[in-house]
N, C-alpha and C positions, 0 to 999 in steps of 0.2 A: 246398800244402806248408807245414807249420808250421816256423817257424824253430827251429833247435836251441837249447835252453837246458839246460845242465848245471850241476852243483854239486858242491862238496866240502864236507862238513859235519862238521868235527871237534868233539869235546867238549873244552872247556878244562880238562882234568884233569891237564895236564902238557904238555911239549913234544912235537912230532912225532918218532916213531922211524922206523926203516927201513920198517916195515910201513905206517904211515900215509902216509909219503912215496910209497910205491908206489901207494897208493889215490889220493892227490892227483894224481900224475903221470898215471895212467890216465884220470881224469876230465878233466884238462886236455887231454891228447892227443886224446881222443875229441871234445871240444868244438871244438878248433882244426881237427881233421881234417874236421869237418862245417861249418867256417866259422861256428860258432855262438858263443854267449855262455857264459862260465864264471863262476859265482858262488861265493862262500864264505859259508856260514851257520855261525854259532857256536852249537852245540847245548848251551846252558848251562841247559836246563830242570831238570836235576838239580842244584840249587844246592848241596846239602851236599857234592858231589864236586868242585865247581868250585875250581880253584887260582887264587889272586889273580895277575893279570897273565899267566896262561898264554895267554890270547887274543892278547896283544901279541907274545909269544914265537913263537906259531904263525905269525902274519902276518909276522914278521921272517924266520923260517925259509923260508917260501914265497917271499918276495921274494928271498932270498939265492940260490935256485936258479932264479929267473926265472919262477915261477908266480904271476902277478899277476892278480887277478880284474878283471872288467869293471865292477864297481860296489862300493860300500862294503859290508862284511859286515853282515848282519842278525843279531840275537841273539834267541834264543827267549825269553829272560827278559823281553823287552819285548813279547811277542805273546800274552799271556794272554787278552786280549779275543777274539782270533780263535779260540782253542781253546775258550773258554767258549761262543761262539756255535755252534760245530760240535757241542759236547756237547749244548747245548739242543735242536738239531735232532734228534739221535738220541734224546734223552729223549722229545720230542714224538711221535716215530715209534714209540715203544714198544720200542726196540732196546737200551735201557740199564736196568740195575737195580742197587740198592744191595746190597752184599755185606758180611757181618759176619765172614767167615772169616779167620783168620790163616794165614800161610804154613805154620806148624807143623801146623795142623789139616788143611790141604789135603794136606800130605805124608803125614799119617797115613792118609788115605783112599785113597792110591794102591794099586791092585790088586796090583802086583808091584814088586820093587826096580827103581829106575831106573838105567840106565847113566849113566856119568859125563857131565855136561853135557846130559843129556836134559831135555826140557821137563817142568815140573811141571804136569800137566794138571788143569784145574779141572773138577770133576764136576757143576757146576750146582746146588750145594747150596742157594743162596739165590734161585734163579729164582722160586720161588713165595712169597718173603718171608723176612725175617730172623728170624721167630718171636720178636719182641720184643727181639732183641739189637741193640745200636747198630751202625749201618753203619760200615764202615771204608773201603770203596773203592767205586767205580762200575765195573761190568763191562758189556761189550757182548756181546750174544748171538752165538754162532757156530752156532746151529741155527735152523731155521725151523719155524713151526707147520705140522703136517700133521694136519688133523682134530683128534682128541683128544690127539695126542701131538706129538713133535718128529722132524724129519728132519735128517740130517747136511748140512752145507755143505762142499762140496769146491771148492777153487780150482785151476783149470788156468791156467798162464801159460807164457810162453816166455822163456828167458834167451838172450842173444846168444852166450854162450860155452857154457853148460851144456846148452842145448837145452830140450826139452819138460819141464816141471815140473808136479807135482801135489801137493796136500796136503789131507787131510781135516782141516779146522780143528776140527771137533767132537771127533774122537777124538785128534788129535795135539797139540792146544793147549788146547781148551776155551775157555769165555768168558773173555776177557782184560781186564785192567784198563785203563781210560782215565784215571781220576783216582785217585791213590794214597791210601793211608791217611794219609799225612802231608800231604795236600792238594796235592801237586805233580802236574803233568800228566805222564802217561805218554808215553814216547818214541813209541809207535805212533801216537797221535792227533796229537801235535805235528808229526811228520815228514810225515804225510799232508796236514795243513792247510797246512804251509809249502810243500810241493812244488806244491800247487795254486795257492796265492796268488802264488808266485813264477813260475808258468808253466813249471815244470820239465818238459821233454819226455823227457829221458834221465837215468836214474840209473845211474852207474858207481861201484861200491864193492866192497869186499872180499868174498870168498866166505863169510866168517863171518856176513854179514848176509843171506845168501840165504834163511835160514829165516824171516826177518821178512816176506818179500815177500808171502806169501799173506795175512797179517794186514792188511797195508797195502792190498792190493787189495780185501779184504773191506770195509774202511772206505771206500775210494774208491767202491765200489758203493753202500754204504748212504747216503753223502752226495751221490751223483750227481756225483762228480768224475772227471776223466779219469785214466787210468792211464798213467804214463810207460813207455817201453821200458826194460828192465833188462839190465845187464851186470855179472856178478860175477866179479871178477878173482882170480888166484892169490894166496895169502897168503905172507908172509915168516914162516918158522918158526924157532924158536930151537933150540938144541942138544938140548933135550929133546923135540923134535918138536911142541911146542905153538906156536900162533901167537904172535908177538910182541905184547905188550900192556903198557900202563902198569901194569896190576895185577900182572904178573909181573916188574916191574922193568926193562922194556926201556929202553935208553938213548936219549937224543936223537940223531938222526942228525947227522953232522958237517957243519954248514952252512958251515964255513970251507973246505971242499973241495967246492964245488957240483958240479963235473964228476964227481968220484968218487961223490958221492951219487946223481946222476942215472944214472950208468952202472949202479950197483948196483940201483937201482929198475927201470931198464929191463931188466936181465937177468931179474929176477923175472917181468916182463910179457912176455918174449920179444921185446923191442925192442932192436935193436942199431944203433948209430950210431958212426961213426969220427971225428967231429969232435973237435977238441981244445980248444974253449972252450964254455961252457954254452949261449950263445945259438945257436951253430951246431949244437950237439948236439940241442937241442930242435927246431930246424927240420928236421934230418935225421930225427929220431925221429918227428916229425909226419908227414912224407912216408911213412915206413915203415908207420906206423899206418894212414894213409889207404889205402895199397895193400892192406894185410892185411885191413882191415875193409870195404872197398868203400864208404867214406864218401861218395863222390861220388853214390851211388845215392840215390833218394828216401828220406826219413826213414821208418824202419820204423813202421808203425801199431801202437799199443798195444791195438787192439781184440781181440787174440788172448788177452787175459786174461778169464776168465769164471768165474762161480760156478755150481755145479750141486748 
């Protein structure tokens, strides 16, 4: 049985709001219920969006509500050599190619109008070369060679809350970027490399990130890395029905009232505890999470994720 290792991975683009606290609490509860380790990773790979000292405010907020990691946080901005080594392996395997297309050009090639928030699917324009145009980014193949042509890649995986999931990467996403036009590492590659290097066995995060899972499992398969077990939790929504986010002006949660903040986050997650101080509340919530999730059972194998 592999020892449980979980993580919370915030981006330092501002302080934690109610939605990010709910995600942090869920990952902490799941780790503690499994008697495992809980890590914090600062996902500052997108340096232009990083807010000075936001990382320190995030750690202060977590400490205020009793969510303390079992090791010092790691920072993606210091892990570029790991990402470069993974990219080199994919290039050597013929799974990555340069792309000269701009986002506007890709949007113009879409066959039909996209629903709001829908994926901008890349049609593989540069798979056979950039035709003399300078490369802007590096993309990974989401199709496999079949004789003279290409076959779709579909990823099947299991979510501990959402159940059986499937995504046709070829049609729903297309070949996605691993290194951006501005030279920065793409989130999908960084998170896969980090999870493997840190020995993450379980990923617990908000349901808004569920759509990334198939891409990450695809990279895990290509790199020969283990796939963690996944659990995507309910989101905190604003008055407009959209998920709370820093981009739409979500306010920092009130760390001066840790019990109130924990109770609000717990309500979103379906966790109820009657204790009247934060430490006791967390202990009671952990027991409730353990009972609800069957965390005493053997750790779920991630072998149920596969490509076809």
